[in-house]
TORNUTI-895748 format. One record per residue (C-alpha): residue number from 1; x, y negated, z negated. Coordinates in steps of 0.5 Angstrom, whole numbers. Last residue first. Example, Ala and Ser with C-alpha at 12.3 -4.5 7.8 and 13.67 -1.06 7.14 Angstrom:
// TORNUTI-895748
2 / 27 / 2 / -14
1 / 25 / 9 / -16
//
This chain:
// TORNUTI-895748
185 / -49 / -8 / -7
184 / -53 / -5 / -1
183 / -51 / -11 / 4
182 / -44 / -9 / 3
181 / -45 / -1 / 3
180 / -49 / -3 / 10
179 / -44 / -7 / 13
178 / -39 / -1 / 11
177 / -43 / 4 / 15
176 / -43 / -1 / 21
175 / -36 / -1 / 21
174 / -35 / 7 / 21
173 / -40 / 8 / 26
172 / -37 / 3 / 30
171 / -30 / 6 / 29
170 / -33 / 13 / 33
169 / -29 / 19 / 31
168 / -34 / 23 / 27
167 / -31 / 27 / 22
166 / -32 / 23 / 15
165 / -37 / 19 / 19
164 / -42 / 25 / 19
163 / -41 / 28 / 12
162 / -41 / 21 / 9
161 / -47 / 19 / 12
160 / -48 / 14 / 6
159 / -43 / 15 / 1
158 / -45 / 20 / -4
157 / -39 / 25 / -1
156 / -35 / 20 / -4
155 / -36 / 23 / -11
154 / -39 / 20 / -18
153 / -43 / 14 / -15
152 / -44 / 7 / -18
151 / -40 / 3 / -13
150 / -35 / 0 / -18
149 / -34 / 7 / -21
148 / -32 / 10 / -14
147 / -27 / 4 / -13
146 / -24 / 5 / -20
145 / -23 / 12 / -18
144 / -18 / 10 / -13
143 / -19 / 10 / -6
142 / -14 / 14 / -2
141 / -8 / 12 / 2
140 / -2 / 16 / 5
139 / 5 / 14 / 5
138 / 9 / 18 / 11
137 / 16 / 22 / 11
136 / 12 / 28 / 14
135 / 15 / 33 / 9
134 / 15 / 27 / 3
133 / 8 / 26 / 3
132 / 8 / 20 / -1
131 / 1 / 18 / -4
130 / -1 / 11 / -5
129 / -7 / 8 / -9
128 / -13 / 4 / -7
127 / -18 / -1 / -10
126 / -13 / -3 / -16
125 / -14 / -10 / -13
124 / -6 / -10 / -12
123 / -7 / -4 / -8
122 / -12 / -7 / -4
121 / -8 / -14 / -3
120 / -2 / -9 / -1
119 / -7 / -5 / 4
118 / -9 / -12 / 7
117 / -2 / -15 / 8
116 / 0 / -8 / 11
115 / -6 / -7 / 16
114 / -2 / -8 / 23
113 / -8 / -9 / 28
112 / -12 / -4 / 32
111 / -16 / -2 / 27
110 / -16 / 5 / 28
109 / -9 / 5 / 30
108 / -7 / 1 / 24
107 / -11 / 5 / 20
106 / -7 / 12 / 23
105 / 0 / 9 / 22
104 / -2 / 7 / 15
103 / -3 / 14 / 14
102 / -10 / 16 / 11
101 / -12 / 20 / 5
100 / -18 / 18 / 6
99 / -22 / 18 / 12
98 / -29 / 15 / 9
97 / -26 / 11 / 3
96 / -20 / 9 / 7
95 / -24 / 7 / 13
94 / -29 / 3 / 9
93 / -23 / 0 / 5
92 / -20 / -3 / 12
91 / -27 / -5 / 14
90 / -27 / -9 / 7
89 / -21 / -12 / 8
88 / -22 / -14 / 15
87 / -28 / -17 / 13
86 / -25 / -21 / 7
85 / -26 / -19 / 0
84 / -28 / -24 / -5
83 / -24 / -28 / -9
82 / -20 / -25 / -16
81 / -14 / -21 / -13
80 / -12 / -27 / -9
79 / -13 / -32 / -14
78 / -9 / -28 / -19
77 / -4 / -26 / -15
76 / -2 / -33 / -13
75 / -2 / -35 / -20
74 / 2 / -30 / -22
73 / 7 / -31 / -16
72 / 7 / -39 / -18
71 / 9 / -37 / -25
70 / 14 / -32 / -23
69 / 18 / -37 / -18
68 / 24 / -37 / -23
67 / 24 / -30 / -24
66 / 26 / -29 / -16
65 / 21 / -24 / -13
64 / 21 / -17 / -13
63 / 24 / -11 / -9
62 / 24 / -5 / -13
61 / 29 / 1 / -14
60 / 28 / 7 / -19
59 / 33 / 11 / -22
58 / 34 / 7 / -29
57 / 31 / 1 / -27
56 / 34 / -3 / -21
55 / 32 / -9 / -18
54 / 32 / -12 / -11
53 / 31 / -20 / -11
52 / 27 / -24 / -7
51 / 28 / -32 / -7
50 / 35 / -32 / -6
49 / 40 / -37 / -9
48 / 47 / -34 / -8
47 / 49 / -28 / -10
46 / 44 / -23 / -14
45 / 41 / -20 / -7
44 / 48 / -18 / -5
43 / 49 / -14 / -12
42 / 42 / -11 / -12
41 / 44 / -9 / -5
40 / 50 / -6 / -6
39 / 47 / -2 / -12
38 / 42 / 1 / -7
37 / 47 / 3 / -2
36 / 51 / 7 / -8
35 / 44 / 10 / -11
34 / 42 / 12 / -4
33 / 49 / 15 / -2
32 / 49 / 19 / -9
31 / 42 / 21 / -7
30 / 44 / 25 / -1
29 / 41 / 23 / 6
28 / 35 / 24 / 9
27 / 32 / 17 / 9
26 / 25 / 19 / 6
25 / 28 / 25 / 2
24 / 34 / 20 / -1
23 / 28 / 14 / -2
22 / 24 / 19 / -6
21 / 30 / 22 / -10
20 / 32 / 15 / -12
19 / 26 / 13 / -14
18 / 21 / 8 / -11
17 / 18 / 2 / -15
16 / 11 / 0 / -13
15 / 8 / -4 / -7
14 / 13 / -1 / -2
13 / 13 / -5 / 4
12 / 20 / -9 / 2
11 / 23 / -3 / -1
10 / 22 / 2 / 5
9 / 25 / -4 / 9
8 / 31 / -5 / 5
7 / 33 / 2 / 5
6 / 33 / 2 / 12
5 / 37 / -4 / 13
4 / 42 / -1 / 8
3 / 42 / 6 / 11
2 / 43 / 3 / 18
1 / 41 / 9 / 22
//
């Protein structure tokens, strides 16, 4: 395993800083090795003119955009988080609501496409949150309390046909339920 490449990949897909401990558990290597490799990446990304950087704050690493582009990035995020959700985003959000907590792998399998950018957008909007299962070395997604509050319900079980769709394997039924929720709003 290329530790440096693996560390970069985890930092790239993570929407938040990752602790040295969690990275060590994911990579199944000692914390000292993660810290050493992370420090090397921080130094590498600082050399030359890079649009991406890796920063370290105490015992956490995160991949971030270059400070000189902060205004542009802020504007982009503001635009991306204030517009309406696309149909693929609504479908993904519905699957997470009815099936959460759900892994990215399962989301991709159900939707038939890579959901990385959609998940990132939903995370930025505060509609979903990520939880790491260290034993399975997977990240699981669930809807946030803000999402539940926005719908005006107290519990996900109040969603239309929740019990049936929570256990039913039919994607068409899940997607049909998402359209009903949207129409009701």
